[in-house]
C-alpha positions in Angstrom: 162.7 -7.5 -28.7 161.7 -4.8 -31.2 164.5 -2.8 -32.5 164.5 1.0 -32.3 162.7 2.7 -35.0 164.2 5.0 -37.5 162.4 8.0 -36.3 163.4 9.9 -33.2 162.1 12.5 -30.8 159.4 10.0 -29.7 157.7 9.2 -26.4 159.5 6.5 -24.5 158.4 3.7 -22.1 160.3 2.3 -19.2 159.9 -1.5 -19.1 159.2 -2.9 -15.6 157.3 -6.0 -16.5 155.7 -7.9 -19.4 152.0 -8.5 -18.7 149.2 -6.0 -18.5 147.2 -5.2 -15.4 143.6 -6.3 -16.1 141.9 -8.3 -13.3 142.2 -6.7 -9.8 139.6 -4.0 -9.5 137.0 -5.8 -7.5 137.9 -3.5 -4.6 135.4 -0.9 -6.0 132.7 -3.0 -4.4 134.0 -1.8 -1.0 132.8 1.8 -1.8 129.4 0.3 -2.2 129.4 -1.1 1.4 129.9 2.4 2.8 126.7 3.8 1.2 124.6 0.7 2.1 125.3 -1.7 5.0 127.7 0.7 6.8 124.9 3.3 6.9 122.3 0.7 7.5 124.1 -0.4 10.8 124.0 3.1 11.9 120.2 3.2 11.9 120.2 0.5 14.7 122.4 2.6 17.0 122.0 5.5 19.2 122.8 8.5 17.0 122.5 11.1 19.8 125.5 13.4 20.4 124.2 15.9 23.0 120.8 15.9 24.5 118.3 15.5 21.7 120.6 16.2 18.8 121.2 13.2 16.8 123.2 12.7 13.6 121.9 10.9 10.5 123.5 7.5 10.1 124.5 8.5 6.6 126.6 11.4 8.2 129.1 8.9 9.3 130.5 8.9 5.9 131.6 12.4 6.8 134.2 10.9 9.1 135.4 8.9 6.1 135.5 12.0 4.0 137.4 13.9 6.6 139.8 11.0 7.1 140.2 11.1 3.3 141.1 14.7 3.3 143.4 14.6 6.1 145.1 11.5 4.6 145.4 13.3 1.2 147.1 16.3 2.7 149.4 14.1 4.9 150.2 11.9 1.9 150.8 14.8 -0.4 152.8 17.1 1.8 154.5 14.5 4.1 154.6 11.0 2.9 155.5 11.8 -0.7 158.4 13.9 0.2 159.8 11.4 2.7 159.5 8.4 0.4 160.9 10.5 -2.6 164.2 10.4 -0.5 164.2 6.7 -0.4 162.7 5.6 -3.8 163.8 8.5 -6.0 160.3 8.3 -7.4 158.7 11.7 -8.1 155.5 10.3 -6.6 157.3 8.7 -3.7 155.9 5.3 -4.4 154.5 4.0 -7.6 150.9 4.2 -8.3 150.4 0.4 -8.2 152.2 0.4 -4.8 149.9 3.1 -3.7 146.9 1.1 -4.8 148.3 -2.0 -3.1 148.4 -0.2 0.2 144.8 0.8 -0.4 143.9 -2.8 -0.9 145.5 -3.7 2.4 143.6 -1.0 4.1 140.3 -2.3 2.7 141.0 -5.7 4.1 141.7 -4.0 7.4 138.4 -2.0 7.1 136.3 -5.1 6.7 138.0 -6.9 9.4 137.3 -4.0 11.7 133.8 -3.8 10.5 133.2 -7.5 11.2 134.4 -7.2 14.8 132.4 -4.1 15.3 129.2 -5.8 14.0 130.0 -8.8 16.2 130.1 -6.5 19.2 126.9 -4.7 18.1 125.1 -7.9 17.8 126.3 -9.1 21.2 125.1 -5.7 22.7 121.6 -6.2 21.0 121.4 -9.7 22.4 122.5 -8.7 25.9 119.9 -6.0 26.0 117.1 -8.2 24.7 116.7 -6.2 21.4 117.7 -9.1 19.2 114.3 -9.2 17.4 113.3 -5.6 17.7 113.7 -3.6 14.3 112.2 -0.2 15.5 114.2 0.2 18.6 117.6 1.6 18.5 120.4 0.0 20.7 121.6 2.0 23.6 125.0 2.0 21.9 126.6 5.0 20.4 126.5 5.0 16.6 130.2 6.0 16.9 131.3 2.5 17.4 131.2 2.4 13.6 133.5 5.4 13.3 136.7 3.3 12.9 135.5 1.6 9.8 134.4 4.9 8.3 137.7 6.6 9.1 139.7 3.7 7.7 137.7 3.7 4.5 138.7 7.3 4.1 142.4 6.3 4.7 142.2 3.4 2.3 140.5 5.6 -0.5 143.3 8.1 -0.1 145.7 5.4 -1.4 143.5 3.3 -3.7 140.8 5.6 -5.3 143.3 8.4 -5.9 146.0 6.2 -7.2 143.5 4.3 -9.3 142.3 7.6 -11.0 145.7 8.9 -11.6 147.0 5.4 -12.8 144.2 5.0 -15.5 144.9 8.5 -16.7 148.6 8.5 -16.6 149.1 5.0 -18.2 146.6 5.7 -21.0 148.1 6.8 -24.4 147.9 10.4 -25.2 145.1 9.8 -27.6 143.0 7.7 -25.2 143.0 9.8 -22.1 139.3 9.9 -21.8 139.2 6.1 -22.3 141.7 5.7 -19.6 139.9 7.8 -17.2 136.7 5.9 -17.9 138.4 2.8 -16.6 138.4 4.4 -13.2 134.6 5.2 -13.5 133.9 1.7 -14.9 135.7 0.3 -12.0 133.4 2.1 -9.6 130.3 1.1 -11.5 131.1 -2.6 -11.7 132.0 -2.4 -8.1 128.6 -1.4 -7.3 127.0 -4.0 -9.4 129.1 -6.7 -7.9 128.2 -5.4 -4.4 124.6 -5.6 -5.2 124.9 -9.1 -6.7 126.9 -10.3 -3.8 124.5 -8.8 -1.3 121.6 -10.4 -2.9 123.3 -13.8 -3.3 124.7 -14.0 0.2 121.3 -12.9 1.5 119.4 -15.5 -0.4 121.8 -18.4 0.4 122.1 -17.7 4.0 118.4 -17.3 4.6 117.8 -20.7 3.0 120.3 -22.3 5.3 119.1 -20.8 8.5 119.8 -17.5 10.0 120.4 -15.0 7.2 123.5 -12.9 7.1 121.6 -9.9 5.8 118.1 -9.5 6.9 115.8 -6.5 7.2 116.3 -6.6 10.9 120.1 -6.3 11.3 120.1 -7.4 14.9 118.8 -10.8 13.6 121.4 -10.8 10.8 125.1 -11.8 10.7 126.7 -8.8 9.1 129.8 -9.7 10.9 130.1 -12.8 8.8 129.4 -10.9 5.6 132.0 -8.3 6.6 134.6 -11.1 7.2 133.6 -12.7 4.0 134.2 -9.3 2.2 137.6 -9.1 3.8 138.4 -12.6 2.6 137.4 -11.4 -1.0 139.5 -8.4 -0.6 142.5 -10.7 0.3 141.9 -12.8 -2.7 141.7 -9.8 -4.8 144.9 -8.4 -3.3 146.7 -11.6 -4.1 145.5 -11.4 -7.6 146.5 -7.8 -7.7 150.0 -8.6 -6.7 150.2 -11.2 -9.6 149.0 -8.7 -12.1 151.3 -5.9 -10.7 154.3 -8.2 -11.1 154.0 -8.2 -14.8 152.6 -4.7 -15.4 154.8 -2.4 -17.6 154.5 1.3 -16.6 154.4 4.0 -19.3 157.9 5.4 -18.3 159.1 8.9 -18.3 161.4 10.0 -20.9 163.9 11.2 -18.5 164.1 7.9 -16.7 164.1 5.6 -19.8 167.1 3.6 -20.4 166.7 3.6 -24.2 166.7 7.4 -24.6 169.3 8.2 -27.2 171.4 11.3 -27.5 169.6 12.7 -30.3 166.1 12.7 -28.8 166.4 15.9 -26.7 167.3 17.9 -29.9 164.6 16.3 -31.9 162.0 16.8 -29.2 162.8 20.5 -29.3 162.3 20.5 -33.0 158.9 18.9 -32.6 158.0 21.9 -30.6 155.9 24.3 -32.6 157.1 27.4 -30.9 160.5 28.8 -29.9 161.5 28.5 -26.2 159.9 31.4 -24.3 156.9 31.5 -26.7 153.7 32.2 -24.8 151.7 29.6 -26.8 151.0 26.3 -25.2 153.0 23.3 -26.7 150.5 20.5 -25.8 148.0 21.1 -28.6 145.4 22.9 -26.5 143.1 25.3 -28.4 140.1 27.5 -27.8 136.6 26.6 -28.8 137.2 27.8 -32.4 140.3 25.8 -32.7 142.9 28.5 -32.4 146.1 28.1 -30.5 146.1 29.6 -27.0 148.4 31.6 -24.8 149.3 30.2 -21.5 149.2 33.6 -19.9 145.5 34.1 -21.1 144.0 30.6 -20.5 144.4 27.6 -18.4 146.4 27.0 -15.2 144.9 27.7 -11.8 142.8 30.6 -13.1 140.8 28.3 -15.2 140.9 25.3 -12.8 139.3 27.5 -10.1 136.0 27.4 -11.9 136.4 23.6 -12.5 137.1 23.1 -8.8 134.2 25.3 -7.6 131.9 23.5 -9.9 133.0 20.1 -8.4 132.3 21.4 -4.9 128.6 22.2 -5.8 128.0 19.2 -8.0 129.5 16.8 -5.3 127.2 18.5 -2.8 124.3 17.8 -5.1 125.3 14.2 -5.9 126.0 13.1 -2.3 123.1 15.1 -1.0 121.1 12.4 -2.9 123.2 9.2 -2.5 124.3 9.6 1.2 120.9 9.2 2.6 119.3 7.3 -0.2 119.3 4.1 1.7 117.4 5.7 4.5 114.9 7.1 2.2 114.2 3.8 0.5 113.8 2.0 3.9 111.7 4.7 5.6 109.6 6.2 2.7 109.5 3.3 0.2 109.3 0.7 2.8 112.1 -1.6 1.4 114.1 -4.1 3.3 117.7 -3.8 4.2 119.1 -6.1 1.4 116.6 -4.7 -1.3 117.4 -1.0 -0.4 121.2 -1.5 -0.1 121.1 -3.3 -3.5 119.0 -0.6 -5.1 121.5 2.0 -3.8 124.6 0.2 -5.0 123.1 -0.7 -8.4 122.2 2.9 -9.1 125.6 4.0 -7.8 127.2 1.4 -10.1 125.2 2.5 -13.1 126.3 6.1 -12.3 129.9 5.1 -12.3 129.5 2.9 -15.4 127.8 5.4 -17.8 131.0 7.5 -17.9 132.4 5.0 -20.5 129.7 6.1 -22.9 130.4 9.8 -22.0 134.1 9.2 -22.5 133.5 7.7 -26.0 131.3 10.5 -27.1 133.9 13.1 -25.9 136.9 11.5 -27.4 135.4 10.4 -30.7 132.8 13.1 -31.6 131.8 16.2 -29.5 134.8 16.9 -27.5 134.9 17.1 -23.7 133.4 20.6 -23.3 130.3 20.1 -25.5 129.8 16.6 -24.1 129.9 18.0 -20.6 127.6 20.8 -21.3 124.9 18.5 -22.8 125.3 15.9 -20.1 124.9 18.6 -17.4 121.5 19.4 -18.7 120.4 15.7 -18.5 121.9 15.6 -15.0 119.8 18.6 -14.0 116.7 17.1 -15.5 117.1 14.0 -13.4 117.7 16.0 -10.2 114.6 18.0 -10.8 112.4 14.9 -11.4 113.8 13.3 -8.3 112.9 16.4 -6.2 109.3 16.3 -7.5 109.2 12.5 -6.8 110.0 13.0 -3.0 108.0 16.2 -2.8 104.6 15.2 -4.0 102.5 13.0 -1.7 101.0 11.0 -4.6 104.5 9.9 -5.8 105.3 7.9 -2.6 103.6 5.4 -0.5 101.6 6.6 2.7 103.5 6.8 6.0 103.8 3.5 7.9 103.9 3.3 11.6 104.4 -0.5 11.8 107.5 -1.9 13.3 108.0 -4.6 10.6 108.7 -3.0 7.2 107.1 -6.1 5.6 103.7 -4.9 6.8 103.9 -1.5 5.3 102.3 -0.6 2.1 104.7 -0.9 -0.8 105.3 1.8 -3.4 103.1 1.5 -6.5 104.5 0.7 -10.0 104.0 4.4 -11.0 105.7 5.7 -7.9 108.6 3.3 -8.4 108.8 4.3 -12.1 109.1 8.0 -11.4 111.5 7.6 -8.6 113.9 5.2 -10.3 113.4 6.7 -13.6 114.6 10.1 -12.1 117.6 8.4 -10.5 118.7 6.6 -13.7 118.1 9.8 -15.8 120.6 11.5 -13.3 123.0 8.5 -13.8 123.0 8.9 -17.6 123.7 12.7 -17.1 126.7 11.9 -14.8 128.0 9.7 -17.4 129.0 12.7 -19.6 130.1 14.9 -16.8 132.3 12.7 -14.6 134.8 11.4 -17.1 135.1 14.9 -18.6 135.2 17.4 -15.9 138.4 16.2 -14.2 140.1 15.7 -17.6 139.0 19.3 -18.5 140.7 20.4 -15.4 143.9 18.5 -16.0 144.1 19.7 -19.5 144.6 23.3 -18.2 148.2 22.4 -17.4 150.8 22.2 -20.2 153.2 19.2 -19.5 155.8 21.0 -21.6 156.1 23.7 -19.2 158.1 22.6 -16.1 156.1 24.7 -13.6 152.8 23.8 -15.1 153.9 20.2 -15.0 154.5 20.2 -11.3 151.2 22.1 -10.6 149.4 19.4 -12.5 150.6 16.8 -9.9 149.0 18.9 -7.3 145.8 19.3 -9.3 144.4 15.9 -8.6 145.0 16.3 -4.9 143.1 19.5 -4.9 140.5 18.0 -7.2 139.8 15.4 -4.6 139.8 18.0 -2.0 137.0 19.8 -3.7 135.0 16.6 -4.1 135.1 15.9 -0.4 134.5 19.5 0.5 131.2 19.3 -1.3 130.6 15.9 0.1 131.2 17.3 3.8 128.4 19.8 3.2 126.0 17.1 1.8 126.6 14.7 4.5 126.2 17.3 7.4 123.8 20.1 6.4 121.8 18.3 3.7 121.4 15.1 5.5 120.2 16.9 8.6 117.6 18.8 6.5 116.4 15.6 5.1 116.0 13.8 8.4 114.7 16.7 10.4 113.0 19.2 8.1 111.8 17.3 5.0 112.9 15.4 2.0 111.5 18.0 -0.4 113.8 20.7 1.0 116.7 18.1 1.4 116.5 17.2 -2.3 115.6 20.7 -3.6 118.8 22.2 -2.1 121.0 19.7 -4.1 119.2 20.4 -7.2 119.8 24.2 -6.7 123.5 23.4 -6.0 123.7 21.5 -9.2 122.2 24.4 -11.1 124.8 26.7 -9.4 127.6 24.5 -10.4 126.6 24.5 -14.0 126.4 28.3 -14.0 129.8 28.6 -12.5 131.4 26.1 -15.1 130.0 28.1 -18.0 131.2 31.4 -16.5 134.8 30.1 -16.8 134.5 29.2 -20.5 136.7 32.1 -21.8 139.6 30.8 -19.7 139.5 27.2 -20.6 142.1 25.3 -22.8 140.5 22.6 -25.0 141.7 19.6 -27.0 140.2 18.4 -30.3 138.4 15.1 -30.2 140.8 12.5 -31.8 138.4 9.8 -32.8 136.9 6.8 -31.1 139.5 5.2 -28.9 137.5 2.0 -29.0 137.6 1.9 -32.8 141.2 2.6 -32.7 141.9 -0.2 -30.2 139.7 -2.6 -32.1 141.6 -1.8 -35.4 144.9 -2.8 -33.6 143.5 -5.9 -32.1 141.9 -6.9 -35.5 145.1 -6.1 -37.5 147.3 -8.1 -35.1 144.9 -11.1 -35.3 144.9 -11.1 -39.1 148.7 -11.3 -39.0 148.9 -13.7 -36.1 151.1 -16.1 -38.2 153.5 -13.4 -39.3 157.0 -13.4 -37.6 157.9 -10.0 -35.9 160.8 -8.6 -37.7 163.8 -7.0 -36.2 164.1 -4.5 -38.9 162.5 -1.1 -37.9 161.7 -0.3 -41.5 159.2 -3.3 -41.5 156.8 -1.3 -39.1 154.4 1.3 -40.3 154.6 4.8 -38.8 153.5 8.3 -40.0 156.2 10.8 -41.0 157.3 12.9 -38.0 155.9 16.1 -39.8 152.3 14.8 -39.5 152.6 14.5 -35.9 154.0 18.0 -35.8 151.1 19.4 -37.7 148.7 17.8 -35.3 150.7 19.0 -32.4 151.1 15.5 -31.1 154.0 13.1 -30.8 154.8 9.5 -31.9 155.4 6.8 -29.4 158.3 4.5 -29.5 157.7 0.7 -29.6 157.9 -1.1 -26.4 158.7 -4.8 -25.5 155.4 -5.6 -23.7 152.4 -7.1 -25.5 154.5 -7.7 -28.6 151.8 -9.8 -30.3 150.0 -6.5 -30.9 153.1 -5.2 -32.8 152.0 -7.3 -35.7 149.2 -4.8 -36.4 152.0 -2.3 -37.6 153.9 -4.8 -39.7 153.9 -3.7 -43.4 152.6 -6.9 -44.7 149.2 -7.7 -46.5 146.5 -5.2 -47.1 147.1 -1.5 -46.1 143.6 -0.6 -45.1 143.0 0.7 -41.5 141.8 -2.7 -40.2 144.9 -4.4 -41.5 147.7 -1.9 -40.9 148.1 0.5 -38.0 150.9 2.8 -36.9 153.3 2.2 -34.1 151.8 4.9 -32.2 148.3 3.4 -32.4 149.7 0.0 -31.2 151.5 1.7 -28.3 148.3 3.6 -27.3 146.3 0.5 -27.3 148.9 -1.3 -25.2 148.9 1.4 -22.7 145.1 1.1 -22.2 145.4 -2.6 -21.9 148.3 -2.4 -19.5 146.0 -0.3 -17.1 143.4 -3.0 -17.0 145.0 -5.2 -14.2 145.4 -2.0 -12.0 141.8 -1.2 -12.8 140.7 -4.7 -11.6 142.4 -4.3 -8.4 140.6 -1.2 -7.6 137.3 -2.7 -7.7 137.4 -4.1 -4.0 138.5 -0.6 -2.6 135.5 0.9 -4.5 133.4 -1.7 -2.7 134.4 0.1 0.5 132.8 3.4 -0.6 129.5 1.6 -0.9 129.7 0.4 2.8 129.9 4.2 4.0 126.6 5.2 2.6 124.7 2.0 3.3 125.7 -0.2 6.2 127.9 2.3 8.1 124.9 4.7 8.0 122.4 2.0 8.7 124.3 1.0 11.9 124.0 4.7 13.0 120.1 4.6 13.0 120.2 2.1 15.9 122.4 4.3 18.1 121.9 7.3 20.2 122.1 10.3 17.9 121.7 13.0 20.5 124.3 15.6 20.9 122.3 17.8 23.2 119.0 17.2 24.7 117.3 18.9 21.8 119.5 18.2 19.0 120.3 15.0 17.2 122.4 14.3 14.1 121.1 12.3 11.3 123.0 9.0 10.9 123.9 10.0 7.4 125.7 12.9 8.7 128.5 10.7 9.9 129.7 10.6 6.3 130.6 14.3 6.8 133.2 13.1 9.1 134.6 11.0 6.3 134.5 14.2 4.1 136.2 16.3 6.8 138.8 13.7 7.5 139.7 13.7 3.7 139.7 17.5 3.5 142.2 17.8 6.3 144.2 14.8 5.1 144.4 16.0 1.5 145.9 19.3 2.6 148.4 17.8 4.9 149.3 15.4 2.1 149.8 18.0 -0.6 151.4 20.7 1.7 153.6 18.6 3.9 153.8 14.9 2.9 154.6 15.6 -0.8 157.3 18.1 0.0 159.1 15.8 2.6 158.7 12.6 0.4 160.0 14.4 -2.6 163.3 15.2 -0.8 163.7 11.3 -0.3 162.5 10.0 -3.6 163.1 12.7 -6.0 159.6 12.1 -7.3 157.5 15.4 -7.9 154.5 13.5 -6.4 156.5 12.4 -3.3 155.6 8.8 -3.9 154.3 7.0 -6.9 150.6 6.8 -7.7 150.6 3.1 -7.2 152.3 3.4 -3.8 149.7 5.9 -2.9 147.1 3.6 -3.8 148.6 0.8 -2.0 148.7 2.8 1.2 145.0 3.5 0.7 144.3 -0.2 0.4 146.1 -1.0 3.6 144.0 1.6 5.3 140.8 -0.1 3.9 141.9 -3.3 5.6 142.3 -1.5 8.8 139.0 0.3 8.5 137.0 -2.9 8.1 138.8 -4.5 11.0 137.9 -1.5 13.3 134.3 -1.5 11.8 134.1 -5.2 12.7 135.2 -4.7 16.2 133.0 -1.7 16.7 129.9 -3.6 15.5 130.8 -6.5 17.7 130.9 -4.0 20.6 127.5 -2.5 19.5 126.0 -6.0 19.4 127.2 -6.8 22.8 125.8 -3.5 24.0 122.4 -4.3 22.5 122.4 -7.8 24.1 123.4 -6.4 27.5 120.5 -4.0 27.5 118.0 -6.5 26.1 117.4 -4.6 22.9 118.5 -7.2 20.3 114.9 -7.5 19.0 114.0 -3.9 19.2 114.4 -2.0 16.0 112.3 1.2 16.9 114.3 1.9 20.1 117.9 3.3 19.6 120.6 1.8 21.9 121.7 4.1 24.7 125.1 4.1 23.0 126.4 7.2 21.3 126.4 7.1 17.5 130.0 8.5 17.7 131.4 4.9 18.4 131.2 4.6 14.7 133.3 7.8 14.2 136.7 6.1 13.7 135.6 3.9 10.7 134.2 7.1 9.1 137.3 9.2 9.9 139.7 6.4 8.6 137.7 6.3 5.5 138.4 9.8 4.6 142.1 9.2 5.3 142.0 6.1 3.0 140.4 8.1 0.3 143.1 10.7 0.4 145.5 8.0 -0.7 143.3 5.7 -2.8 140.8 7.9 -4.6 143.0 10.8 -5.5 145.8 8.5 -6.8 143.2 6.5 -8.7 141.9 9.5 -10.4 145.4 11.0 -11.2 146.7 7.6 -12.3 144.1 6.8 -14.8 144.2 10.4 -16.3 148.0 10.6 -16.2 148.7 7.1 -17.7 146.1 7.4 -20.5 147.3 8.5 -23.9 146.8 12.1 -24.9 144.0 11.2 -27.3 142.2 9.1 -24.7 142.2 11.2 -21.6 138.5 11.1 -21.1 138.6 7.2 -21.5 141.3 7.1 -18.9 139.2 9.1 -16.6 136.3 6.8 -17.2 138.4 3.9 -15.8 138.1 5.7 -12.4 134.2 5.7 -12.7 134.3 2.1 -14.0 136.2 1.2 -10.7 133.5 2.8 -8.7 130.7 1.2 -10.7 132.3 -2.3 -10.3 132.8 -1.7 -6.6 129.1 -0.9 -6.1 127.9 -3.9 -8.1 130.3 -6.2 -6.4 129.1 -4.7 -3.1 125.5 -5.3 -3.9 126.3 -8.9 -5.0 128.5 -9.5 -1.9 125.8 -8.2 0.4 123.0 -10.2 -1.2 125.0 -13.5 -1.3 126.3 -13.2 2.3 122.8 -12.3 3.5 121.2 -15.3 1.7 123.9 -17.7 2.7 124.1 -16.8 6.3 120.3 -16.7 6.7 120.0 -20.2 5.3 122.7 -21.4 7.7 121.1 -19.9 10.9 121.5 -16.3 12.2 121.9 -14.1 9.2 124.7 -11.7 9.0 122.7 -9.0 7.5 119.0 -8.7 8.4 116.6 -5.8 8.6 117.2 -5.7 12.4 120.9 -5.0 12.7 120.8 -6.0 16.3 120.0 -9.5 15.2 122.5 -9.5 12.4 126.3 -10.1 12.4 127.7 -7.2 10.6 130.8 -7.8 12.5 131.4 -10.9 10.6 130.6 -9.2 7.3 133.0 -6.5 8.0 135.7 -9.0 8.9 135.0 -10.8 5.7 135.3 -7.4 3.8 138.7 -7.0 5.5 139.9 -10.4 4.3 138.8 -9.6 0.8 140.7 -6.3 0.9 143.7 -8.2 2.2 143.6 -10.7 -0.8 143.1 -7.8 -3.2 146.0 -6.0 -1.7 148.3 -9.0 -2.4 147.0 -9.0 -6.0 147.6 -5.3 -6.2 151.2 -5.7 -5.1 151.8 -8.3 -7.8 150.3 -5.9 -10.4 152.2 -2.9 -9.3 155.5 -4.7 -9.2 155.5 -5.1 -12.9 153.7 -2.1 -14.0 155.8 0.4 -16.2 154.6 3.9 -16.1 153.8 5.9 -19.3 156.6 8.1 -20.5 156.3 11.8 -20.0 156.6 13.9 -23.1 159.3 16.3 -22.3 162.8 17.4 -23.3 166.1 17.6 -21.6 165.8 21.3 -20.9 162.5 21.0 -19.3 163.8 18.1 -17.1 166.5 20.4 -15.8 164.0 23.3 -15.2 161.7 20.9 -13.5 164.5 19.8 -11.2 165.2 23.4 -10.4 161.5 24.0 -9.6 161.3 21.0 -7.3 164.4 22.1 -5.5 163.0 25.6 -5.0 159.7 24.4 -3.4 
C-alpha cells in the first residue's frame, strides 16, 4: 500500500473495496418506459373518473411523482432515523445500498407492469377489441396505477441516491463532472431505451406477432415488460459485483488512518479564526470577493433556486409528459416510433449536461453557464410553442382509425418541431448540472449546522422538482388534451420565463465558486501520466510522490487529498520520475480526484436501469390510460397524462415524510446525519422499481382480460369501460420510488464529486437519465420487433392486442438483475471523505442530538 505522505491536514478516504463502480447504470432506461410505453398503455384504457371527466394517460405519471414525494418524506424523516440506529451511518444506509434497493424496486415494477399488461390484453380479447385501435377498453386506466406508484418508490431510492452518490464521490475539483455522471446516466438510459424498443419491435414483428405495435392490443407488451425485468435483474447482479469492489470517499471522522495531528493542521488550513463570519469553503461573490455566511447563501439563497426549479420542471414536464400523445395524435406516428422519439429526445436532454458541466467547471463558472443556457432553453420552448400553434407547421387532422393511413408530417414540419425540441435539449444541458450544484454550494461544509442542512437540501430539491411536475401532469396536461396544444405549450414557456426571472432576482444572495479548469483535461493528464510510467515501480517512500506545498492550497482555499489504496496504478502519475511537464507529472490530489470520479462510474452504470423506469411513466403508462375510461364525472374526464400527477403528488408527500420523520428516526439508529446512506436509499428505490413493474404487469394483464371479456381487443378508438384509476398504484409507487432513488442519486453524485468537479458530478445524474431513456428506447424497439416476428407482438399500436404485461414483467426481471449488480457495487464502494475538523465533528454531533 502507499505510505502516508509527509504533509498532513488532508482529506482522508475510507477504504471499503478496491475496484471502481463503472458499469451498472442501465437502469436509467426504466425512466424512459414511464414516459413512453406506460403512458401509451393508458391511451387504450378508460380514463374516465366521474361522469365525463377523464384524465390524460400521461397524468398517471402524477401518481409516480406523488409516490416519489411521499417516499422521499418517509425515507428522510423515518427510514434514515431508524436505520441510523442500526448502521451508525449518518445516511442510514450507504448510497450504493439505497441504489440497490431502487434496482430491486425496478425489477418489481416491470414484473408488475408485465402482469398488468397481460391482464389488459386478456381483457381486450374477452371484449373483442383485440384489433381495434381507436376504441378504448372498458377497463379503468387505474389498473396501471401500481406500476406508476412503484416507479415513484423506486426512484426515491435509486434516482436520489444516484445523484447524491455522483456528487458526493467526485473529488472537490470535479463536482460538476461528478454531477454530470447522473445526467449522463439518464441520457444514455433514454437512448438505450429507444434502441431496445426499436430492436425488440423489429425482431418480434419479423418472427410473428410483434411485441410493440401501433395497436397495443395486438402487441405483447407483457413480454417486453418481462424482458425489461430480466434486464434489470442482470444489471442488478452486475451492480452487486461492482459495488463489492467500490471504495467510498470516506469521511475524515470515520477514517482509520486519521492521525492525531490532522485536526490541528486542518484548523491551520482554515483561512479565518473560529467564529469568523466568512465562509471557509472558498465561495466568493461574482467579483471574486470572499463572502459572509450571514449575508449570502444558506436557505435564503436556496429559496430562489428551489422556486426556480418548481417553475422550470413545470415547463419541462409540461412538454415531455404528454409528448408521446402529441406525436401519436398530431404527428400521426406509431407507438414504437413515437415512444422512441420521446425517449431519444429525453435521453439527449439528459446527456447534454456533460457539455454544460465541462463549460462550467473549465471556463465560465456555474452561474454564467446557467444564465446563457437558460436563454437557449427559452428559445427552444418558444419555437416549440410556435410549432404546435401554427396550423401550417403540423399535418392536417386525421379521423381514420389506423394511424398508418393518416397523412404524415412534412419534412419542414418535422424539422421545426424536432429542431425546437433539440434546441431545448441543448439549453437544458447547461442548466441541469449547474442549478442543483449552485443550490448545494450555498451551504458551507465547514459549518456544522450548514453541513446538516445540506443533507436535507437534496430532499427538498427533489421535492421542488416533483411539485412542479405535479402541476404539469395535472393542469397543463388537461389543458393540452381539452383546450388546446397552443395554450398547453404556451403556459410552460411562460413558466420557464418566470423561473429565469426568479433565479436572477436571487443573484445578490448567491455564493459562487471559481471555475477550476477542465476536469476532463485533469483526468486525462492523470491517465496519460500513469500510462507513461506503467513500468515504474510504486515506491513506498512518500517523498517520491509529487504534491504542492500546503500553503498553495491555503491560498486557493482548497485542500490536498491523501493517497488511497484503490486504483493504485494511477498513483504512478504522481511519481517523481521522468519529465516534469503536466502530462507526465501530476499531484497526489489530482490523482485522487480522478480516482474518485472513476470510482463512481460503476454506481452510475447501475442507475441506468432505474432511469429506464422513468421513461415508462410518460410513455407506456400514459398510453395505457388512453384506452381506459377517463371520466370522473359525467362531464369531466382527466387526460391520461395527468396520471403522472399522481406520481408527482406521491413523491411530494413521501419526500416530506422522509425528510421530517424517517431521517430523524433512522438517525437515532444509525448515527448517520442522512438517516441511511445514499446508496442504501438508492437500493430501496431499486426494490420499489421491481415492485412497480410487477404491479404494472398484473394491472395490464387485468386490463387485457377486461378488453377481451368486453370484445374490445381490436377496438382502439373505444375506451374500455374500466376506470383509468386501475393504473393509479403504479403511478403512486413510482413517486415513492423516486423519493428514494432520484433524490439519493442527485445527492450522491454531487456529494461524492471533488469540489472542483461538482458540476461534472451532477452531470452523472443527467447521464443516468439519458442512458435510461436511450436504453428504454432500445429495449422497446427490440422487444416490439422480436415479439412481433414471433407471433403476437408485445408492443403494438393497439395496446389491447399487445402484451405489455409481458413487457413489464421483463422490465421487473431486468430491475432485479440490476439490483443484484448494484448490491455488489455498493458493498465495496468507499465514500469520499468529508472535509472537516475535530471541533466541527463534535459540533455536528450536538446539532444532530438537538434535532
